[in-house]
C-alpha positions in Angstrom: -57.6 -2.2 44.1 -60.0 -3.8 41.2 -63.5 -3.7 41.3 -65.7 -7.1 40.7 -65.0 -6.7 36.7 -61.1 -6.4 37.3 -60.8 -3.0 36.4 -58.8 -0.3 38.3 -60.8 2.7 39.6 -60.8 5.6 37.8 -60.5 8.0 40.8 -58.1 7.4 44.2 -55.2 7.7 46.5 -52.7 4.9 46.9 -50.2 5.5 49.8 -48.9 1.7 50.7 -46.5 3.1 53.5 -48.8 3.5 56.4 -46.4 6.0 57.7 -47.6 8.4 54.8 -51.2 7.4 55.0 -50.8 8.4 58.9 -49.3 11.9 57.8 -52.4 12.4 55.4 -54.8 11.4 57.6 -53.2 14.1 60.5 -52.9 16.7 57.8 -56.9 16.5 57.1 -57.9 16.2 60.4 -56.1 19.6 61.5 -57.9 21.1 58.8 -61.1 20.1 59.8 -60.4 21.6 62.9 -60.1 24.4 61.5 -63.0 24.3 59.4 -65.2 21.3 59.9 -66.3 21.7 55.7 -62.4 22.0 54.6 -61.5 20.4 51.2 -58.2 19.1 50.2 -56.2 19.3 47.1 -54.2 16.7 46.0 -51.9 17.3 43.1 -48.9 15.2 41.4 -45.9 17.0 41.6 -42.9 17.2 38.8 -41.0 15.0 41.2 -43.9 12.3 41.2 -44.6 12.9 44.7 -48.2 13.9 46.1 -48.5 17.9 47.1 -51.9 17.8 49.9 -53.0 21.5 49.9 -55.6 23.4 52.2 -56.9 26.7 52.9 -57.0 27.5 56.5 -58.8 29.9 58.3 -55.8 32.5 58.4 -56.1 33.2 54.7 -53.0 31.1 54.3 -52.6 27.9 52.3 -51.1 24.9 53.9 -49.4 21.9 52.3 -47.4 18.8 52.9 -46.1 16.3 50.5 -46.3 12.4 50.8 -45.2 9.9 48.3 -47.9 7.9 46.8 -50.5 8.1 43.2 -53.5 9.5 42.6 -56.1 9.3 40.1 -56.6 11.9 38.0 -53.0 13.6 38.8 -55.1 16.8 40.5 -58.3 16.1 42.4 -60.0 17.8 45.4 -62.1 16.1 48.1 -63.7 16.7 51.7 -61.1 16.6 54.1 -63.2 14.4 56.5 -63.9 11.8 53.5 -60.3 11.7 52.8 -59.4 11.1 56.4 -62.4 8.3 56.6 -60.8 6.6 53.1 -57.3 6.6 54.4 -58.1 5.0 57.6 -60.0 2.1 55.5 -57.2 1.8 52.9 -56.9 -1.7 51.3 -53.8 -4.0 51.5 -52.2 -2.0 48.5 -52.7 1.2 50.0 -55.6 2.1 47.7 -58.2 5.1 49.5 -61.5 6.6 48.2 -61.0 9.9 48.4 -65.2 10.4 48.3 -67.0 12.4 46.1 -65.2 15.4 43.8 -65.2 18.6 44.9 -63.0 20.1 42.5 -65.1 23.0 41.5 -64.5 24.0 45.5 -61.4 25.0 44.6 -61.1 28.2 42.8 -57.6 29.7 44.0 -54.2 29.2 42.5 -51.5 27.1 43.9 -47.9 28.7 44.0 -45.4 27.1 41.9 -43.1 24.3 43.1 -39.8 26.1 42.0 -38.6 29.8 42.2 -38.9 30.3 45.2 -35.6 32.1 46.7 -33.9 31.3 50.6 -34.4 34.2 52.7 -33.2 33.5 56.3 -33.4 30.5 58.8 -35.2 31.1 62.1 -35.0 29.2 65.2 -38.1 26.7 65.7 -38.2 27.9 69.1 -38.8 31.6 68.2 -41.7 31.1 65.7 -43.3 28.8 69.1 -43.3 31.4 71.2 -44.7 34.1 68.6 -47.2 31.3 67.9 -48.2 31.0 71.5 -48.3 35.2 72.2 -50.7 35.5 69.1 -52.8 32.9 70.3 -53.0 34.6 73.9 -53.9 37.6 72.1 -56.6 36.2 69.9 -58.4 35.0 73.0 -58.3 38.3 74.4 -60.9 38.9 71.3 -62.9 35.7 72.2 -66.0 35.6 70.1 -65.1 37.6 67.3 -62.1 35.9 66.1 -58.7 37.2 65.8 -58.6 41.0 64.6 -57.3 41.8 61.0 -54.5 44.1 62.5 -53.3 41.3 64.4 -53.1 38.8 61.8 -51.7 41.4 59.3 -49.2 42.3 62.0 -45.3 41.4 60.8 -43.8 39.5 63.5 -40.6 38.8 62.0 -38.5 40.9 59.2 -35.6 38.8 57.6 -33.6 39.2 54.7 -30.7 37.0 52.6 -29.7 36.8 49.0 -30.8 40.4 48.2 -34.6 39.6 49.4 -36.7 40.7 52.3 -39.9 39.6 53.6 -41.7 40.3 56.6 -43.7 37.5 58.1 -47.3 38.2 59.4 -48.8 36.6 62.2 -51.4 35.0 60.3 -48.5 32.6 58.9 -47.3 31.8 62.1 -50.8 31.3 64.2 -51.3 28.8 60.3 -48.2 27.0 60.9 -48.9 26.1 65.0 -52.7 25.3 64.2 -51.5 22.6 61.5 -49.0 21.4 63.8 -46.7 21.5 61.5 -44.3 23.0 64.2 -42.5 20.2 66.5 -43.7 20.3 69.9 -40.9 18.7 71.8 -37.6 18.7 69.1 -34.7 16.8 70.2 -32.6 19.5 69.4 -34.7 22.4 70.1 -31.6 24.6 69.1 -31.0 23.1 65.6 -34.4 23.0 64.9 -35.7 25.8 62.4 -38.2 27.7 60.1 -37.1 28.2 56.4 -38.2 31.1 55.1 -38.3 31.4 51.3 -40.1 34.2 48.8 -41.4 34.5 45.2 -42.5 37.5 43.6 -46.1 36.7 44.5 -45.8 34.0 47.6 -44.0 33.7 50.6 -43.1 30.3 51.9 -42.3 29.0 55.3 -41.3 25.5 55.6 -41.3 23.6 58.9 -40.5 20.3 59.6 -44.1 18.4 59.1 -45.4 21.0 56.7 -45.2 24.5 54.8 -47.6 27.6 54.5 -47.7 30.0 51.8 -49.3 33.1 51.8 -50.4 35.3 48.7 -47.9 38.6 48.2 -49.2 41.7 46.5 -52.6 40.1 45.4 -56.2 39.1 46.2 -56.9 37.0 49.0 -57.3 33.0 48.5 -60.7 31.8 47.6 -61.8 28.2 47.6 -65.9 28.3 48.1 
């Protein structure tokens, strides 16, 4: 897209594939369900793809990757404005992400590399844990899930010389962002991959990943 003087916009998101735009719209809309004032950070990765990030209400980062281009290479915008811009994208895939909110994001992002594969867990197991956690959270209606529930390690995995505990907050974040397939064609083969780095726990599902900082301060965005 070019403006009336023929110049390209200095700030924007370009995703030519309609499916890719839809995926990012869904990501932004799920973020808004968790927080109406959610902000999304978009950043160009080393492989040329675009990573999208949001801090969930579980003090867990959620992210997914899409093929596209952004300008500048690292920008933060409101989730609702991004979704609106993507729905109104022009024929070339250009979307206006709205006003810059770069100062609203103060937290660190995990590195793209350096994670060790610890183990794979059946997605059905993780989905069942999420349902159980949601039931327990509802028992605390009006107060939100207690910290004791969120911090409880519901999975213990090991592999490649590494051990990792998965807290309920990560499981609930996966479910809340709808990263787990609701009706996989081959439920027995669908897995959730758990990886670990010195300062981050990473959990990869079919539609996105969640990250929990290990042994450090809580995530801060606003």
